[in-house]
DRENRO-912254 format. One record per atom (N, C-alpha, C, O, CB): residue number from 1; residue in one letter; atom name; x, y, z. Coordinates in Angstrom, 1 decimal, always signed. Each point is the difference from the previous one (the first is absolute). Glycine has a CB too. Layout:
BEGIN
R    n  res  atom       x       y       z
R  NUM    a    CA       X       Y       Z
...
//
This chain:
BEGIN
R    n  res  atom       x       y       z
R    1    m     N   -17.9   -18.9    +2.3
R    1    m    CA    +0.8    +0.5    -0.5
R    1    m     C    +1.0    -1.2    -0.8
R    1    m     O    +0.3    -1.1    +0.5
R    1    m    CB    -0.7    +3.2    +1.2
R    2    r     N    +0.8    -1.8    -3.0
R    2    r    CA    +0.6    -1.1    -0.9
R    2    r     C    +1.4    +0.0    +0.5
R    2    r     O    +0.3    +0.9    +0.8
R    2    r    CB    -1.8    -0.6    -3.0
R    3    v     N    +2.3    -1.2    +2.1
R    3    v    CA    +1.3    -0.3    +0.2
R    3    v     C    +0.9    +1.2    -0.6
R    3    v     O    +0.9    +0.5    +0.7
R    3    v    CB    -1.5    -3.0    -0.5
R    4    w     N    +0.4    +2.8    -1.5
R    4    w    CA    +0.9    +0.9    -0.5
R    4    w     C    +0.0    +1.4    +0.6
R    4    w     O    +1.0    +0.7    +0.3
R    4    w    CB    -1.2    -2.0    -2.3
R    5    d     N    -1.2    +1.6    +2.3
R    5    d    CA    +0.0    +1.4    +0.8
R    5    d     C    +1.0    +0.3    +1.2
R    5    d     O    +0.3    +1.2    +0.3
R    5    d    CB    -2.6    -1.3    -0.8
R    6    s     N    +2.7    -1.0    +1.1
R    6    s    CA    +0.6    +0.2    +1.1
R    6    s     C    +1.7    +0.3    -0.4
R    6    s     O    +0.9    +0.3    +0.7
R    6    s    CB    -2.9    -1.8    +0.8
R    7    k     N    +2.0    +1.2    -2.6
R    7    k    CA    +1.5    -0.1    -0.6
R    7    k     C    +0.1    +1.6    -1.0
R    7    k     O    +1.0    +0.5    -0.4
R    7    k    CB    -0.9    -3.8    +0.2
R    8    t     N    -1.3    +3.5    +0.0
R    8    t    CA    +0.0    +1.3    -1.0
R    8    t     C    -0.3    +1.2    +0.8
R    8    t     O    -0.9    +0.0    +0.8
R    8    t    CB    +0.2    -1.4    -2.8
R    9    h     N    +1.6    +2.5    +1.7
R    9    h    CA    -0.6    +1.4    +0.5
R    9    h     C    +0.1    +0.9    -1.1
R    9    h     O    +0.9    -0.1    -0.8
R    9    h    CB    -0.2    -0.2    +3.1
R   10    s     N    -1.4    +1.2    -2.5
R   10    s    CA    +0.0    +1.2    -0.6
R   10    s     C    -0.1    +1.2    +0.6
R   10    s     O    -0.7    +0.2    +1.0
R   10    s    CB    +0.1    -1.5    -2.5
R   11    f     N    +1.4    +2.4    +0.7
R   11    f    CA    +0.0    +1.3    +0.5
R   11    f     C    -0.1    +1.2    -0.9
R   11    f     O    +0.3    -0.1    -1.2
R   11    f    CB    +0.9    -1.0    +2.9
R   12    i     N    -1.5    +2.2    -1.1
R   12    i    CA    -0.4    +0.8    -0.9
R   12    i     C    +1.0    +1.2    +0.7
R   12    i     O    +0.1    +0.2    +1.2
R   12    i    CB    -2.8    -1.2    -2.0
R   13    v     N    +3.4    +1.6    -0.1
R   13    v    CA    +1.3    +0.9    +0.4
R   13    v     C    +0.1    +1.3    -0.8
R   13    v     O    +0.2    +0.0    -1.2
R   13    v    CB    +1.1    -2.1    +1.7
R   14    k     N    -1.5    +3.3    +0.1
R   14    k    CA    +0.1    +1.0    -0.4
R   14    k     C    +0.8    +0.8    +0.6
R   14    k     O    -0.2    +0.4    +1.1
R   14    k    CB    -1.5    -0.7    -1.8
R   15    i     N    +2.9    +0.8    -0.2
R   15    i    CA    +1.3    +0.7    +0.5
R   15    i     C    +0.0    +1.4    -0.8
R   15    i     O    -0.5    +0.2    -1.1
R   15    i    CB    +2.0    -2.5    +1.7
R   16    w     N    -0.9    +3.2    +0.1
R   16    w    CA    +0.2    +1.3    -1.0
R   16    w     C    +1.1    +0.5    +0.8
R   16    w     O    +0.2    -0.3    +1.2
R   16    w    CB    -2.7    +0.9    -2.3
R   17    l     N    +3.2    +0.5    +0.3
R   17    l    CA    +1.2    +0.6    +0.6
R   17    l     C    -0.7    +1.5    +0.4
R   17    l     O    -0.8    +0.6    -0.7
R   17    l    CB    +3.0    -2.0    -1.0
R   18    e     N    -1.8    +1.8    +2.9
R   18    e    CA    -0.7    +0.9    +0.6
R   18    e     C    +1.4    +1.2    +0.2
R   18    e     O    +0.9    -0.2    +0.9
R   18    e    CB    -3.1    -1.7    +0.4
R   19    e     N    +2.2    +3.1    -2.2
R   19    e    CA    +0.9    +0.9    +0.3
R   19    e     C    +0.0    +0.8    +1.1
R   19    e     O    -1.0    +0.7    +0.2
R   19    e    CB    +1.1    -0.9    -2.2
R   20    t     N    +1.0    +0.3    +2.8
R   20    t    CA    +0.1    +0.7    +1.3
R   20    t     C    +1.2    +1.3    -0.2
R   20    t     O    +1.0    +0.1    +0.7
R   20    t    CB    -1.6    -2.7    +0.7
R   21    a     N    +0.2    +3.3    -2.3
R   21    a    CA    +0.8    +1.3    -0.4
R   21    a     C    +0.1    +0.9    +1.3
R   21    a     O    +1.0    +0.7    +0.1
R   21    a    CB    -1.9    -0.8    -2.7
R   22    e     N    +0.1    +0.1    +3.4
R   22    e    CA    +0.0    +1.0    +1.3
R   22    e     C    +1.1    -0.4    +0.9
R   22    e     O    +0.7    +0.7    +0.7
R   22    e    CB    -3.1    -0.3    -0.8
R   23    e     N    +2.4    -2.1    +0.1
R   23    e    CA    +1.1    -0.4    +1.0
R   23    e     C    +1.3    -0.3    -0.5
R   23    e     O    +1.0    +0.2    +0.7
R   23    e    CB    -2.6    -1.1    +0.5
R   24    d     N    +1.7    +0.4    -2.5
R   24    d    CA    +1.5    -0.3    -0.2
R   24    d     C    +0.0    -0.4    -1.7
R   24    d     O    +1.0    -0.4    -0.5
R   24    d    CB    -0.3    -0.8    +3.2
R   25    g     N    -1.7    +1.4    -3.3
R   25    g    CA    -0.2    -0.1    -1.3
R   25    g     C    +0.1    -1.1    -0.8
R   25    g     O    +0.0    +0.0    -1.2
R   25    g    CB    +0.7    +1.8    +1.5
R   26    k     N    -0.8    -3.1    +0.6
R   26    k    CA    +0.1    -1.2    -0.5
R   26    k     C    -1.4    -0.7    +0.1
R   26    k     O    -0.8    +0.2    +1.0
R   26    k    CB    +3.2    -0.3    -0.4
R   27    a     N    -2.6    -0.6    -1.5
R   27    a    CA    -1.3    -1.0    -0.2
R   27    a     C    +0.0    -1.1    +0.9
R   27    a     O    +0.9    -0.8    +0.0
R   27    a    CB    -1.0    +1.4    -2.2
R   28    r     N    -1.1    -0.8    +2.9
R   28    r    CA    -0.1    -1.1    +0.7
R   28    r     C    -1.3    -0.8    -0.3
R   28    r     O    -1.0    +0.5    -0.3
R   28    r    CB    +2.4    +0.7    +1.9
R   29    w     N    -1.2    -2.6    -1.6
R   29    w    CA    -1.0    -1.3    -0.3
R   29    w     C    -1.2    +0.4    +1.1
R   29    w     O    +0.2    +0.3    +1.2
R   29    w    CB    +1.8    -2.5    -2.0
R   30    r     N    -3.3    +2.1    +0.2
R   30    r    CA    -1.0    +0.0    +1.1
R   30    r     C    -0.9    -1.1    -0.9
R   30    r     O    +0.2    -0.4    -1.1
R   30    r    CB    +0.0    +3.2    +2.4
R   31    g     N    -1.3    -3.1    -0.3
R   31    g    CA    -1.0    -1.0    -0.7
R   31    g     C    -0.9    -0.8    +1.1
R   31    g     O    -0.1    +0.3    +1.2
R   31    g    CB    +1.9    -0.7    -3.3
R   32    h     N    -2.2    -0.6    +1.5
R   32    h    CA    -0.8    -0.9    +0.7
R   32    h     C    +0.0    -1.3    -0.8
R   32    h     O    +0.1    -0.2    -1.3
R   32    h    CB    -1.4    +2.2    +2.3
R   33    v     N    +1.1    -3.0    -0.2
R   33    v    CA    -0.1    -1.5    -0.3
R   33    v     C    -0.9    -0.7    +0.5
R   33    v     O    +0.1    -0.1    +1.3
R   33    v    CB    +1.8    +0.1    -1.7
R   34    t     N    -3.0    -0.7    -0.4
R   34    t    CA    -1.2    -0.7    +0.6
R   34    t     C    -0.2    -1.4    -0.3
R   34    t     O    -0.1    -0.4    -1.2
R   34    t    CB    -1.0    +2.6    +1.1
R   35    h     N    +1.1    -3.0    +1.1
R   35    h    CA    +0.0    -1.4    -0.1
R   35    h     C    -1.6    -0.2    -0.5
R   35    h     O    -0.9    +0.6    +0.5
R   35    h    CB    +2.9    -1.2    +1.5
R   36    v     N    -2.2    -0.1    -3.1
R   36    v    CA    -1.1    -0.1    -0.7
R   36    v     C    -1.2    -0.9    +0.8
R   36    v     O    -1.2    +0.2    -0.1
R   36    v    CB    +2.7    +0.3    -2.1
R   37    g     N    -0.9    -1.7    +2.9
R   37    g    CA    -0.7    -0.8    +0.7
R   37    g     C    -0.5    +0.3    +1.2
R   37    g     O    -1.1    -0.3    +0.2
R   37    g    CB    +2.2    -1.0    -1.3
R   38    d     N    -0.4    +2.0    +1.9
R   38    d    CA    -0.6    +0.6    +1.3
R   38    d     C    -0.3    +1.5    +0.1
R   38    d     O    -0.5    +0.5    +1.0
R   38    d    CB    +1.6    -2.4    +0.0
R   39    e     N    -0.6    +2.6    -2.2
R   39    e    CA    -0.2    +1.4    -0.2
R   39    e     C    +0.9    +0.7    +1.0
R   39    e     O    -0.3    +1.2    +0.2
R   39    e    CB    -2.0    -1.5    -1.0
R   40    q     N    +3.2    -0.1    +1.4
R   40    q    CA    +1.0    +0.7    +1.1
R   40    q     C    +0.7    +1.0    -1.0
R   40    q     O    +0.6    -0.4    -1.0
R   40    q    CB    -0.1    -1.8    +2.9
R   41    r     N    -0.5    +3.4    -1.7
R   41    r    CA    +0.9    +1.0    -0.6
R   41    r     C    +1.1    +0.8    +1.0
R   41    r     O    -0.3    +0.4    +1.1
R   41    r    CB    -1.8    -0.1    -2.7
R   42    r     N    +3.3    -0.3    +1.1
R   42    r    CA    +0.9    +0.6    +0.6
R   42    r     C    +0.5    +1.2    -0.6
R   42    r     O    +0.3    -0.1    -1.2
R   42    r    CB    +0.1    -1.9    +1.9
R   43    y     N    -0.2    +3.3    -0.3
R   43    y    CA    +0.5    +1.2    -0.6
R   43    y     C    +1.7    -0.2    +0.1
R   43    y     O    +0.5    -0.4    +1.1
R   43    y    CB    -2.9    +2.1    -0.3
R   44    v     N    +3.1    -1.5    -1.9
R   44    v    CA    +1.4    -0.2    +0.2
R   44    v     C    +0.9    +1.3    -0.5
R   44    v     O    -0.3    +0.7    -1.0
R   44    v    CB    -0.2    -3.3    +0.8
R   45    e     N    +1.6    +2.8    +0.9
R   45    e    CA    +0.8    +1.0    +0.0
R   45    e     C    +1.3    -0.4    -0.9
R   45    e     O    +0.6    +0.8    -0.7
R   45    e    CB    -1.7    +0.1    +3.0
R   46    t     N    +1.4    -2.0    -2.2
R   46    t    CA    +1.0    -0.5    -0.6
R   46    t     C    -0.2    -1.3    -0.8
R   46    t     O    -1.1    -0.5    +0.0
R   46    t    CB    +2.2    +1.7    +1.8
R   47    l     N    -0.2    -1.8    -2.6
R   47    l    CA    -0.3    -1.2    -0.5
R   47    l     C    +0.4    -1.3    +0.7
R   47    l     O    -0.2    -1.1    -0.3
R   47    l    CB    +0.3    +2.4    -1.7
R   48    d     N    +0.5    -0.9    +3.0
R   48    d    CA    +0.2    -1.0    +1.0
R   48    d     C    -1.4    -0.2    +0.9
R   48    d     O    -0.4    -1.1    +0.2
R   48    d    CB    +3.1    +1.7    -0.1
R   49    d     N    -3.3    +0.4    +0.2
R   49    d    CA    -1.6    -0.2    +0.4
R   49    d     C    -0.8    -1.0    -0.8
R   49    d     O    -0.7    -0.9    +0.5
R   49    d    CB    +0.9    +3.2    +0.0
R   50    l     N    +0.1    -2.0    -1.8
R   50    l    CA    -0.8    -0.8    -1.1
R   50    l     C    +0.4    -1.3    +0.0
R   50    l     O    -0.9    -0.8    -0.2
R   50    l    CB    +0.6    +2.6    -1.1
R   51    s     N    +1.5    -2.2    +1.4
R   51    s    CA    +0.7    -1.2    +0.0
R   51    s     C    -0.6    -0.8    +1.4
R   51    s     O    -0.4    -1.1    -0.1
R   51    s    CB    +2.7    +2.1    -1.4
R   52    a     N    -2.1    -0.3    +2.5
R   52    a    CA    -0.4    -0.7    +1.6
R   52    a     C    -1.3    -0.3    -0.2
R   52    a     O    -0.3    -1.1    +0.4
R   52    a    CB    +1.7    +2.4    +1.2
R   53    f     N    -2.5    -0.6    -2.1
R   53    f    CA    -1.3    -0.3    +0.1
R   53    f     C    -0.4    -1.2    -1.1
R   53    f     O    -0.8    -0.8    +0.3
R   53    f    CB    +0.3    +3.4    +0.6
R   54    i     N    +1.1    -2.6    -2.0
R   54    i    CA    -0.1    -1.3    -0.5
R   54    i     C    +0.4    -1.2    +0.3
R   54    i     O    -0.6    -1.1    +0.0
R   54    i    CB    +0.5    +2.3    -1.3
R   55    g     N    +1.9    -0.9    +2.0
R   55    g    CA    +0.3    -1.0    +0.5
R   55    g     C    -0.7    -0.8    +1.3
R   55    g     O    +0.0    -1.2    +0.2
R   55    g    CB    +1.7    +2.4    -1.3
R   56    s     N    -2.4    -0.2    +1.8
R   56    s    CA    -0.6    -0.5    +1.1
R   56    s     C    -1.2    -1.4    -0.6
R   56    s     O    -0.3    -1.0    +0.7
R   56    s    CB    +0.8    +3.8    +0.7
R   57    y     N    -0.9    -2.5    -2.6
R   57    y    CA    -0.9    -1.0    -0.3
R   57    y     C    +0.9    -1.1    -0.7
R   57    y     O    -0.6    -1.1    +0.1
R   57    y    CB    -1.3    +2.8    -0.4
R   58    l     N    +2.9    -1.8    -0.1
R   58    l    CA    +1.0    -0.9    -0.4
R   58    l     C    +0.3    -0.9    +1.1
R   58    l     O    +0.0    -1.2    -0.1
R   58    l    CB    +0.8    +2.9    -1.5
R   59    e     N    -0.4    -1.1    +2.8
R   59    e    CA    +0.3    -0.4    +1.0
R   59    e     C    -1.1    -0.9    +0.9
R   59    e     O    +0.3    -0.8    +0.8
R   59    e    CB    +1.3    +2.8    -1.1
R   60    e     N    -2.8    -1.6    +0.0
R   60    e    CA    -1.3    -0.7    +0.4
R   60    e     C    +0.0    -1.5    -0.9
R   60    e     O    -0.4    -1.0    +0.5
R   60    e    CB    -1.1    +3.5    +0.1
R   61    m     N    +1.9    -2.5    -1.7
R   61    m    CA    +0.0    -1.0    -0.9
R   61    m     C    +1.0    -1.1    +0.5
R   61    m     O    -0.2    -1.2    -0.1
R   61    m    CB    -0.5    +2.9    -1.8
R   62    g     N    +1.8    -1.1    +2.3
R   62    g    CA    +1.2    -1.0    +0.6
R   62    g     C    +1.2    +0.3    -0.7
R   62    g     O    +0.9    -0.7    +0.2
R   62    g    CB    -2.3    -1.1    +0.2
R   63    v     N    +1.6    +3.1    -1.2
R   63    v    CA    +0.9    +0.2    -0.8
R   63    v     C    +1.0    +0.8    +0.8
R   63    v     O    -0.3    +1.1    +0.6
R   63    v    CB    -1.2    -1.3    -2.5
R   64    r     N    +2.6    -0.3    +2.0
R   64    r    CA    +1.4    +0.7    +0.8
R   64    r     C    -0.1    +1.1    -0.3
R   64    r     O    -0.8    +0.4    -0.9
R   64    r    CB    +2.3    -2.0    +0.8
R   65    s     N    -0.7    +2.6    +0.7
R   65    s    CA    +0.2    +1.6    +0.0
R   65    s     C    +1.0    +0.1    -1.3
R   65    s     O    -0.2    +1.1    -0.6
R   65    s    CB    +0.0    -0.6    +3.5
R   66    e     N    +1.0    -1.3    -3.3
R   66    e    CA    +0.8    +0.3    -1.0
R   66    e     C    -0.7    +0.4    -1.3
R   66    e     O    +0.6    +0.9    -0.7
R   66    e    CB    +0.9    -2.3    +1.9
R   67    p     N    -2.6    +0.9    -1.6
R   67    p    CA    -0.7    +0.4    -1.0
R   67    p     C    -0.7    +1.4    +0.0
R   67    p     O    -0.3    +0.6    -1.0
R   67    p    CB    +0.2    -2.9    +0.7
R   68    r     N    -0.1    +2.7    +1.7
R   68    r    CA    -0.4    +1.4    +0.2
R   68    r     C    +1.2    +1.0    -0.6
R   68    r     O    -0.2    +0.9    -0.7
R   68    r    CB    -1.4    -1.6    +3.0
R   69    s     N    +2.9    +0.4    -2.0
R   69    s    CA    +1.0    +0.8    -0.2
R   69    s     C    +0.1    +0.1    -1.7
R   69    s     O    +0.2    +1.0    -0.7
R   69    s    CB    +1.0    -1.6    +3.3
R   70    r     N    -1.5    -0.5    -3.0
R   70    r    CA    +0.1    -0.2    -1.7
R   70    r     C    -1.1    +1.0    -0.3
R   70    r     O    +0.3    +0.8    -0.8
R   70    r    CB    +0.4    -3.5    +0.4
R   71    l     N    -1.9    +2.7    +0.8
R   71    l    CA    -1.0    +1.1    -0.4
R   71    l     C    +0.5    +1.5    +0.2
R   71    l     O    -0.2    +0.9    -0.8
R   71    l    CB    -1.6    -2.6    +1.3
R   72    g     N    +2.3    +1.8    +0.5
R   72    g    CA    +0.6    +1.4    +0.4
R   72    g     C    +1.0    +0.5    -1.3
R   72    g     O    -0.1    +1.1    -0.6
R   72    g    CB    +0.1    -1.7    +3.5
R   73    r     N    +1.0    -0.5    -3.1
R   73    r    CA    +0.8    +0.5    -1.0
R   73    r     C    -0.6    +0.0    -1.5
R   73    r     O    +0.5    +0.7    -0.9
R   73    r    CB    +1.3    -1.5    +2.3
R   74    w     N    -2.9    +0.0    -1.6
R   74    w    CA    -0.7    +0.1    -1.3
R   74    w     C    -0.7    +1.4    +0.0
R   74    w     O    +0.0    +0.8    -0.9
R   74    w    CB    -0.2    -3.4    +0.7
R   75    l     N    -0.4    +2.8    +1.2
R   75    l    CA    -0.7    +1.5    +0.0
R   75    l     C    +0.8    +1.1    -0.1
R   75    l     O    -0.4    +1.0    -0.6
R   75    l    CB    -1.1    -1.9    +2.0
R   76    n     N    +2.8    +0.9    -0.9
R   76    n    CA    +1.1    +1.1    -0.1
R   76    n     C    +0.5    -0.1    -1.5
R   76    n     O    +0.1    +1.1    -0.7
R   76    n    CB    +0.7    -1.4    +3.4
R   77    r     N    -0.7    -0.8    -3.2
R   77    r    CA    +0.5    +0.0    -1.7
R   77    r     C    -1.1    +0.7    -0.8
R   77    r     O    +0.1    +0.9    -0.8
R   77    r    CB    +1.3    -3.3    +0.7
R   78    w     N    -2.7    +1.8    +0.5
R   78    w    CA    -1.0    +0.6    -0.9
R   78    w     C    -0.3    +1.3    +0.3
R   78    w     O    -0.6    +0.5    -1.0
R   78    w    CB    -0.3    -2.5    +0.8
R   79    t     N    +1.1    +2.6    +1.1
R   79    t    CA    -0.3    +1.3    +0.1
R   79    t     C    +1.1    +0.8    -0.4
R   79    t     O    -0.4    +1.2    -0.1
R   79    t    CB    -1.1    -1.6    +1.8
R   80    r     N    +2.7    +0.3    -1.9
R   80    r    CA    +0.9    +0.5    -0.7
R   80    r     C    +0.0    +0.2    -1.5
R   80    r     O    +0.8    +0.7    -0.5
R   80    r    CB    +0.0    -1.3    +2.3
R   81    h     N    -1.7    -0.2    -2.5
R   81    h    CA    -0.2    +0.2    -1.4
R   81    h     C    -0.8    +1.0    -0.4
R   81    h     O    -0.2    +0.2    -1.2
R   81    h    CB    +0.5    -2.5    +1.0
//
């Protein structure tokens, strides 16, 4: 493994809005995220789930949990557009 490989992570993220008219008429986020390096996949029901999955890889790199909260804020801002 090259040195930069241990400090680089790639993810494939697929998210969509799922309408639930029969329940309350609100749309909900659904999707999955796959880590390219080890092919681990997690199905997500919230953007917090997505942030937690990516954040777990950041923590393994020694990144403190604060950036994970920044990731969550970024995702929330991005999805409002």
